[in-house]
N, C-alpha and C positions, 0 to 999 in steps of 0.2 A: 670889610663888606664883602660878603661871598656871592659870587655870579654863578648862575646855574648855565650850564653849556646844554644846546638841544642835543640829542642824538642824531650822530650822522646818518645820512641817508642808507648805506650799507647794513647799519645796525637794524633801522628799522624793516629794511627788504628782510632780513635774516628771521626776525621776530614775525614777521606776515606769514614767510613760508613754514616755520614751525607750527604756526596755527593753522594753517592750512593742511599741512599733512597731520595734525590729531582730529582735524575736520573728517579727514578723507577715511582715517581707520576707523574710526566711531562710525561713519557712514557705509564702509564695506562689511564691518561685523555682522555676522549672522543673528539672528534672533531668533529666540525659541517661541516667543509668542508676542505678540502688541503689544505695547506701553501704551498709558495714560501719559496727559499732559504734565501729571505731576511725577513721571518716570516708572511708574509702578506696574506690573503686568495687569492687563486685565485679565478678570476670571472667567469672563462672558460677555458678548456684546449686548446691551442696551438698545431694543427693537420696539420701534413704533410701528402700527398695523392701521393701515387706510384702507379700510374695506368696508364700505357704506352699505352694501349688498348684499353684506354675509354675516353668518353668527360669530363674530369677530371673538368673542368669550369663549366660545365653546372650542375655536381653533387654538386659541391662545393656551389652553389648558393642555392641550393635548403636546407641545412641544415645550420642552423642560430645558433646554440647554441653552437657553437666550434668556436674559430679562427683560420682560415686556413692561413698557411703559404707557399708561394711560391717555398723555396729551403731548403733542408734537414739541419738540426742543430739547435740545442736549440729547437724543438718540445717537447711536454708532452707527444705525443702518433704518432707513427710511422703506418702508415696502407698500405699494401701493396696487391693490388688486381692484382690476374693472374687467367687464364680460362684454361680450358680444354674440350675437345670435348669426349663425353661418347657414350658407343655404342647403347644406346637407341636414339641418334641422338639430346639429349639435351646439352645446352654448361653450364658448372659449373663453376660459379665463385666462387675463394676461398678468403676471406677477412681475411687476419692476421693483428692481432692489436699487437703491443706492446709498452707498458708503457716506456717511459722515465723520467729520473728524478724524480720528487716528485712520477710517478709511476713505478717507475723502479721495476722489476718482474712480472708484471699484464699484461699477454698475453691470447688472445683468439684467434679461429679461426672459423668462420660462413662460412657456404656452402650456395652460393645462385645459384639455378640452373633456368636455364631457358629453357622453350620449344622451341623444331625446330621451327624456322620459325617466331620467336619472332622479331617485329621490333626493330628498334633502340631504340624509345623511351620507349616501352615495357622493355627491359634491361634496360635501365636506370633508371626507376622507381622501377626496382627490386633493382638492387645495391642502389639506394637512400635509401631504406627501410632497406636493410640492414647494410649499413653503421650507419643507426640511431642507430639500435639496438645494435649493437657494440660500439658506440659512448656513449651510456646513462650509460655504465657502468663508463665511467670518468668522465661524466660531472656531474653524481650524486653525486659526491665526493669536488664539487665546490661551489662556491654561487650561481650559475647560476640554480641549482638544484630547488630553490624555486619561480623559474618562469618557471618549464615545467611540463608539464601537459601529462599524458598517456591515448589515447582513446583506446576501444578496436572495432576494424572495424566492425567484426561479429557480428550479431544479436542472444545473446545465448537466449534460451528459458527459462523461469522461470521454466519450468517443467523438464529440461534436468537434475536433480538430481537426485538422488536414494533415497528413500523415502517409507518407509514399510506400511506407512498408505496409499500409492497411493493418497497423498495429501487430504484425508477424515479427516475432523474435526468434533469430537463428543462434545457434552456438554450435562450435565445432572445436572438439579436444583430440590430441593424440600425443602420446607419450612411450618412450622405450627407456629400458634400463639392462645395462649389461654389466656382469661381475663374474670375475674368475681367480683362480690361481691354477696350480701346477698340476692338480688331480681334479679341480672342480671350476666350471662355467657356466653361466644361466645367463637367459636370455629373455626378456617379458616385453612386451608389447602390448598396449589398449587403447581404445579410442573410442569416441561415440560422437553422433551428432545429434540434434536435439532441435525443433519447430514447436513455437507453443506461440497462440493469439488467445488473449483473455481480452473478454469485453461483459460488460454485466449482464448481458442476454447469455454469451457464448463462451465455454471455456474448452479448447482445444490444446492437446499435446500428442508430441510423435518424439519418439527417442530411438536412435539405432547404435548398438554397442556391440564390442568384438574383444574377444581377449586370450593372450596365446604366452605360454611360459613352456620354456623348454631346457631345462637343466641337463646335466650329464656329468657323469663320475667316473673317475679311472681307480679301478679295483681289482687287484688280484691279477695285473696283466690285462684287463680288459675294460670296456667300456659299457657302464650302466645309462641310457638316455630314457630319461622321461617327459612326457609332453602332456600336457593338459591347455584345454580351450573351450571357449563358451562363445555364442553368439546369441543375439536378443534382439527383436523389435517389440516395442510397445505402443499403444494408442488408447487415447481419452478422449471422448467427447460429452460434453454435458451442456444440457439445457435448464436454463432459469425458469422455471414454472410460474413462479408468484415467489414471496418473501419468505417463506418458509420449505417448500419443495423443490427439487429438482430431478430432472430425468436424464438419462446416459447409457454410455457404455465404453465398455473396456476390450481390448484386443490385444493377443500378448502370443509371441511368436517367438520360442526358445530353444537350443540346443546347448548341453553342457556336456564335457567327458566326464566331470566331477560327478555329477547327479546321474548317469548312466542314462541320459536322453538325448536320442537321435533327431527326434525332431516333437517339438508339443505346439499345437494349435489352441487357443483357448479365448474364447469368444466369450462375454459377460456383459449382459443388460444389468442395469442396477437404478436403484430409486434411494433418493436421500431426504431428511426430514429433519430441519433445524428447529428444536423447541424455540429459540428466538428467532426472530426476524434476522435474515441476512443482512438488513441495514447496519445491526448493530456488532458487526463481526469483528469491527476495531476495538471491541471491548470484552463480549462473549459470547462461545460459541455452545449449544452443545446438539452435536449430529449425529444421526442415526442414518447408517449406509448399509442397505442390504444388495449383495450381489448374487445373482444367478450364474454359475459358470459351467461349462461344458468342456472338457478336456479330451482331445484327442490326441493320443501320444503313442509313439513307438520307441521303444528301447534298445541300448545298443547292445546289450546282453540282457538274456533271461533273468526276470526279478525272483525275488524270493516266494512270488504268489505264481512262478510257472507262465509267466506272463511276457511276449515280447511286443504285443502291441493292444490296445484297449482305449475304448471311450466311454467317458465316465462324467456324469452330473454329480457337483458339490454347490454347497450355498455357504455363505458368508454372512455375518453380522456385527457391525463394529458400532461402538458408541464411543465419541469423542467430545471430551470437554477442554475448552481454550478459556481462559480468564485473563485477560490484561489489566494491569494495575500500574500504578504510578512508579514502584520499584521492580516491575519488570511483568515476566509473562508465566504461565504455568498452564500447562498441558497434559493431557493424560490419555490413552486409548485402550480400550479392551475389545478384542475379536475373537468371534469364536467360528470355527468353519467345521463342516462335516461332509461326509459323501453319502450321496443316497442309496448306493446299492449297499452299504454298510456303515450304520451310525458309530460303530465302535472305531472308525476311521475318521480321526477329528483332531482338531488341534485348538489351544486357547492360548491367545497372546495377549500380553500386557506392558505397555511401554508408558512412559512418562519423561517430561522435559521441564526444567526450571531455568529461567533464565533471569539474571538478577543485575540491573545495572548498578553498576559501579561509578561510573563518571559518563559524562556526553559521548555518547558512541561506543565506551566500553562496558563489557557484560562477563559474566561469569557465567558456563552453561553447565549444566549438569541433567546428564543424559543416562538411561538405562532401561532395562528390560526383562523379561524372560518369557519362555515358552514351554508348555507342557506339549509334548510332540506324540500322537499316534496315528500318524497317516504318511507314513515314509513308505509309498508304494513304489518306488522306482529302485529300490535297493538290490543290488545285483545278487544273485544267485552265488553261494560259495564263500568262502573264508577269505579274510582281507590278509594279505601278506604282511609283514614286518615293515617292507617298502611302502605299502599302500598307508598304512598308518602314520609313520614318522613325515612322509613327504605331503600327507593328504591328499593322494590320488584320487581317491573315491570317497562318496558319502557312505559312512557309517552307522549303524545303526544308535538310537538314542533316544531317551524318552523325556529331554528337556534340555533347552539352553539358557543361556543369560549373557547380559552383557551391560557395561557400567562404563561410562565416562564423564572426565570433567575437563574443561578446556575455558580459554579466554577467547573473545572475539571484540573485535573492534569495527567499525561500519563508520562509513563516510561517503560522501560523493553526491550526486544528483537528488532532492528531493522534489522532483518535478511529477513523478508517477502517479497519478491520482486512482487507476483502476484498482479494487481490490474485488476479487472474485473467491470467498474461500469453498467453493461448492465442491466435492469431493477431495477435498483436502486437495494433495500436492500432487494427486495424480496416480499416488500408489497406496494399499493400505497395508503391505508387508514390505520390510525391510530384509533382502536376501542378497547372500553372497554368492556370484558364482563363479567354477575355478575351472 
């Protein structure tokens, strides 16, 4: 005859401990959605609305992310709506949310005031908005949460934050390069400082830069020394007038041994029209920018037009198209300019850029352009020496130029900047190299 032996106390304690560990593991495991009593994920909560003094049917029709039931019992959320008249004349609706079943114990109360004299439709919309806010708490814990989106109705200004710098951004850059050998040595120095402030209403940009290059050659027992330098200051101020127009001004002061310019001062009022609203700038732009330039210039050497100084007016008009798609961006700009004293002194420039996204943050960049040049007023009189030509010590007469580049770029870092102001472009309508 077989006899059963009872489990000893240590075995029962070990078994109980294992069960407790399993229970704790399941209790602490995160859940993406609330589950029903049968263990399946809830698609959306069922709600019973107790609002005897409201058009409950019309209210329920505007909230589709919950399942409404017609009678109490079995709901996940019970919503009770009551109202009271305040001394101010407003009517206050009190919305009480009480969680049941899987949401047992989750309660909240919202107050929805409506001004005196509100129409039935205005009152209904206020109640719908209050119910949406309260029910999101419960719907957000069910499977329907993945299909919900939240939209901020108020237009929040990007500058509506506290900034100790008042949205000014500063940058300073300086570098030098030294190279040499027994019969040659070269020293290059350049630096720049910039300050900018960009808001939806104003766009300010200022830049100061300088460049110096000194090279020396030992030849036939002697030393040949060449020095080139340039200095410049540029400023831009743009005021947003409306969603299509901007008004502003440029100012430029520069000197360049390469360009035969001792000093050039150039203020330029400007106006811009964007065919598309500026609010669409993250998708498309078609900007027309007109500038009226006054140039007061003093040359280092007499020019081919027998000038040592002159004051001139010229104008420019640029058209810029920018389109942004999922695959990347494309932009092109056409600019024409001429002098008023002689319309044959003009220039036409075309530039374009294509940025193709390869991976997140990684892009292929294609950039190129060219110019037809008929406005070289600063060319010095006299023939250029072989030294001037080979070392590019002075600007030479030409009727055109062109450039093209291909590159890769990778962008990463903060995505918190929310201010986008495309007015007047990046602050300059012409790419130039001063030496």
